[in-house]
C-alpha positions as CSV (number, residue, x, y, z in Angstrom):
1,M,0.0,0.0,0.0
2,S,1.4,3.4,-1.0
3,G,2.0,6.1,1.6
4,S,-0.7,8.3,0.2
5,R,-3.3,5.6,0.4
6,M,-2.2,4.7,4.0
7,T,-2.6,8.4,5.0
8,R,-6.1,8.5,3.6
9,L,-7.1,5.3,5.3
10,V,-5.8,6.6,8.7
11,F,-7.7,9.9,8.1
12,W,-11.0,8.1,7.5
13,V,-10.6,5.8,10.4
14,V,-9.8,8.7,12.8
15,T,-12.7,10.6,11.4
16,G,-15.1,7.7,11.9
17,V,-14.0,7.2,15.5
18,L,-14.5,10.9,16.3
19,A,-17.9,10.9,14.7
20,G,-18.9,7.8,16.7
21,C,-17.7,9.5,19.9
22,S,-19.7,12.6,19.0
23,R,-22.9,10.5,18.4
24,R,-22.4,8.7,21.7
25,A,-21.9,12.0,23.5
26,D,-25.2,13.2,22.1
27,L,-26.9,10.2,23.6
28,V,-25.6,11.0,27.1
29,P,-28.3,12.8,29.1
30,P,-27.4,16.2,30.6
31,S,-26.2,16.0,34.2
32,Q,-28.9,16.6,36.8
33,P,-28.4,18.6,40.1
34,E,-27.4,16.6,43.1
35,I,-30.5,15.8,45.1
36,K,-30.3,15.4,48.9
37,A,-33.0,14.4,51.4
38,V,-34.9,17.3,52.8
39,P,-36.3,17.2,56.4
40,A,-39.9,17.9,57.2
41,T,-40.8,21.2,58.9
42,P,-42.6,21.1,62.3
43,I,-46.0,21.8,60.7
44,A,-45.4,19.0,58.1
45,E,-44.6,16.6,60.9
46,K,-47.7,17.6,62.9
47,K,-49.9,17.2,59.8
48,T,-48.4,13.8,59.1
49,D,-49.1,12.7,62.7
50,L,-52.7,13.8,62.3
51,G,-53.0,11.9,59.0
52,V,-53.5,15.1,57.0
53,Q,-52.0,15.5,53.5
54,T,-49.0,17.7,53.8
55,W,-45.8,18.7,51.9
56,N,-45.2,16.7,48.8
57,P,-41.5,15.6,48.5
58,E,-41.8,16.3,44.7
59,W,-42.1,20.0,45.6
60,N,-38.6,19.9,47.0
61,R,-37.4,18.9,43.5
62,I,-39.2,21.8,41.9
63,V,-37.4,24.2,44.1
64,E,-34.0,22.6,43.8
65,Q,-34.2,22.5,40.0
66,A,-35.4,26.2,39.8
67,L,-32.5,27.6,41.8
68,P,-30.3,29.9,39.8
69,P,-26.5,29.7,40.4
70,E,-26.5,33.0,42.3
71,M,-28.6,31.4,45.1
72,L,-26.0,28.7,45.6
73,S,-23.1,31.2,45.8
74,A,-21.2,32.6,48.8
75,R,-23.2,35.8,48.4
76,A,-26.3,33.9,49.3
77,G,-24.5,32.2,52.1
78,R,-24.1,35.5,53.9
79,D,-27.9,35.9,53.9
80,V,-28.8,32.5,55.1
81,R,-26.1,32.3,57.8
82,P,-28.6,32.7,60.8
83,F,-30.3,29.5,59.7
84,C,-27.5,27.6,57.9
85,P,-24.0,28.8,59.1
86,R,-22.2,26.1,57.1
87,F,-23.9,27.0,53.8
88,N,-20.6,28.0,52.1
89,A,-18.8,24.9,53.2
90,M,-21.5,22.6,51.9
91,S,-21.9,20.9,48.5
92,D,-24.2,22.2,45.9
93,G,-26.6,19.3,46.6
94,N,-26.8,20.3,50.3
95,R,-27.2,23.9,49.5
96,R,-30.2,23.0,47.2
97,A,-31.6,20.9,50.1
98,F,-31.4,23.9,52.4
99,W,-33.3,26.1,50.0
100,A,-35.9,23.4,49.5
101,Y,-36.4,23.3,53.2
102,F,-36.5,27.1,53.4
103,F,-39.4,27.3,50.9
104,Q,-41.2,24.5,52.7
105,A,-40.9,26.6,55.9
106,L,-42.1,29.7,54.0
107,A,-45.0,27.8,52.6
108,G,-45.8,26.5,56.1
109,A,-45.9,30.0,57.5
110,E,-47.7,31.6,54.5
111,A,-50.3,29.0,53.7
112,G,-50.1,26.1,56.1
113,L,-48.7,24.0,53.3
114,V,-52.1,24.1,51.5
115,P,-51.6,24.6,47.7
116,T,-55.1,26.1,47.3
117,A,-54.9,28.6,50.2
118,D,-55.8,32.2,49.4
119,V,-56.4,35.5,51.2
120,R,-58.2,38.5,49.9
121,H,-56.8,41.8,51.2
122,T,-59.8,43.9,52.2
123,D,-58.2,46.5,54.5
124,V,-60.0,49.7,53.5
125,Q,-57.0,51.7,54.5
126,V,-54.8,50.0,51.9
127,P,-57.1,49.6,48.8
128,V,-54.6,47.8,46.6
129,K,-55.8,46.4,43.3
130,D,-54.1,43.7,41.3
131,T,-53.0,45.4,38.1
132,V,-53.7,42.2,36.2
133,T,-57.1,41.1,37.5
134,K,-58.3,44.7,38.2
135,R,-59.7,43.3,41.5
136,M,-58.7,43.7,45.1
137,V,-55.4,41.9,45.6
138,R,-55.7,38.3,46.5
139,S,-52.6,36.3,47.7
140,E,-52.8,32.6,46.5
141,G,-51.1,29.3,46.7
142,L,-48.3,27.8,48.7
143,L,-46.3,31.1,48.8
144,Q,-49.3,33.4,48.7
145,L,-48.5,35.1,45.4
146,T,-50.5,37.4,43.1
147,Y,-51.2,37.6,39.4
148,M,-49.2,40.9,39.3
149,D,-46.2,38.8,39.9
150,A,-46.5,37.3,36.4
151,R,-45.6,40.8,35.0
152,R,-43.1,41.7,37.7
153,Y,-41.1,38.5,37.8
154,G,-42.0,36.5,34.7
155,C,-44.1,33.9,36.5
156,D,-46.3,31.4,34.7
157,F,-49.7,32.6,35.8
158,D,-52.6,32.9,33.3
159,W,-55.4,35.1,34.6
160,D,-57.4,34.9,31.3
161,K,-57.6,31.1,31.9
162,D,-58.0,31.1,35.6
163,K,-60.8,33.7,35.8
164,L,-63.1,31.1,34.3
165,L,-62.4,28.6,37.2
166,L,-63.6,28.4,40.7
167,E,-61.7,30.3,43.4
168,R,-59.8,27.3,44.8
169,D,-59.7,25.1,41.7
170,P,-56.3,23.3,42.0
171,T,-55.9,23.5,38.2
172,K,-55.6,27.3,38.3
173,T,-52.2,28.2,37.1
174,I,-51.4,30.3,40.1
175,L,-52.3,27.4,42.5
176,Q,-50.2,24.7,40.8
177,P,-47.2,24.0,43.0
178,M,-44.8,24.0,40.0
179,N,-45.8,27.6,39.0
180,N,-46.2,28.9,42.5
181,L,-42.8,27.7,43.9
182,T,-40.9,28.5,40.8
183,C,-42.3,32.0,41.0
184,G,-41.2,32.2,44.6
185,V,-37.6,31.4,43.7
186,K,-37.7,34.1,41.1
187,I,-39.0,36.7,43.6
188,L,-36.4,35.8,46.2
189,D,-33.6,35.8,43.6
190,N,-34.7,39.3,42.6
191,Q,-34.6,40.4,46.2
192,L,-31.2,38.9,47.1
193,I,-29.3,39.3,43.8
194,A,-30.9,42.0,41.7
195,Q,-31.9,44.4,44.5
196,R,-29.1,43.3,46.9
197,K,-31.5,43.3,49.8
198,P,-30.9,40.9,52.7
199,L,-33.0,37.8,53.1
200,L,-34.6,39.2,56.3
201,S,-35.7,42.6,55.3
202,Q,-38.5,45.0,56.3
203,S,-39.1,45.8,52.7
204,G,-39.0,42.2,51.4
205,Y,-41.8,40.6,49.5
206,W,-43.1,38.3,52.3
207,S,-44.2,39.7,55.7
208,T,-43.0,36.4,57.2
209,L,-39.4,37.4,56.4
210,R,-39.7,40.8,58.1
211,P,-38.1,40.3,61.6
212,G,-40.0,41.6,64.6
213,G,-43.6,40.7,63.6
214,P,-45.8,37.8,64.6
215,S,-45.8,36.3,61.1
216,Y,-42.0,36.2,61.2
217,R,-42.0,34.3,64.5
218,V,-44.2,31.7,62.8
219,F,-41.7,31.3,60.0
220,A,-38.7,31.2,62.4
221,K,-40.4,28.3,64.2
222,Q,-40.6,26.4,61.0
223,M,-36.9,26.8,60.4
224,T,-35.9,24.8,63.5
225,N,-35.5,21.5,61.5
226,V,-33.0,22.7,58.8
227,P,-30.8,20.0,57.3
228,A,-28.3,18.8,60.0
229,V,-25.4,19.5,57.6
230,C,-26.2,23.2,58.1
231,R,-24.8,23.1,61.6
232,Q,-22.7,19.9,62.0
233,A,-19.0,20.2,62.7
234,P,-16.8,20.9,59.6
235,S,-14.8,18.0,58.2
236,L,-11.0,17.9,58.3
237,G,-10.8,18.4,54.5
238,E,-12.4,21.8,54.5
239,S,-10.3,25.0,54.2
240,K,-9.6,27.2,57.1
241,T,-11.7,30.0,55.5
242,A,-14.7,27.6,55.1
243,I,-14.3,26.4,58.7
244,A,-14.2,29.9,60.0
245,Y,-17.3,30.9,58.1
246,A,-19.1,27.8,59.1
247,K,-18.5,28.2,62.8
248,P,-22.0,28.1,64.4
249,A,-23.2,31.2,66.0
250,T,-23.9,31.2,69.8
251,E,-27.5,30.9,70.8
252,A,-27.7,34.5,71.7
253,T,-26.2,35.6,68.4
254,R,-28.6,33.3,66.5
255,D,-31.6,34.5,68.4
256,Q,-30.7,38.1,67.8
257,A,-30.2,37.4,64.1
258,T,-33.5,35.7,63.7
259,G,-35.4,38.2,65.7
260,L,-36.5,35.8,68.4
261,K,-35.2,38.0,71.2
């Protein structure tokens, strides 16, 4: 065989091998986020003991998959430190589990974990109308959101469809856990990252995250079962910086940070 023919043969063999590798790579499914077990909040445990339908574990997955990279960053770690001092020393999977627990606690404080819960705001001193429905504002779903949030945060709520349904019809777009929880992640991301406001802020979206009030105390009580990794002793393999950051706060410091004293 001549040198030129040998060269062409090698070229086509290599090309075929690379093409085959490329096709096999196309068949490999994209990597999924690491999923960790998420504890139950006190209200979820109580409902389970009473035989009442409670938090669906699939809702944890909705939250974990909706989280943007910024909410898994060290910047977010500073905000959640009162509840999860080891956040920055944890794996992404454990950080996602913390946020899943956080939104479970928020849903417990806001709606008692009931997906169809709703509250109409009828305070005559604050006559706020929903700019989408043109009606008095009504907070709905697990995180007590409004149709205005569809415009503000790009949430998947369809008032034109929902207005034809009964008030607490679980098929309403705003009441579907997927839409409601995903919207909640967008709202909190906007607060923490875009607006650079702290997690616990008097001007935050949810009154349950405004320290000092009775609704905040309800939320803080639901945060007592955070994943154990949030507070456990750091491993020997962690850097000195991570260990210093992860050092648990004293009880007095933690109570002060969470507004319990």
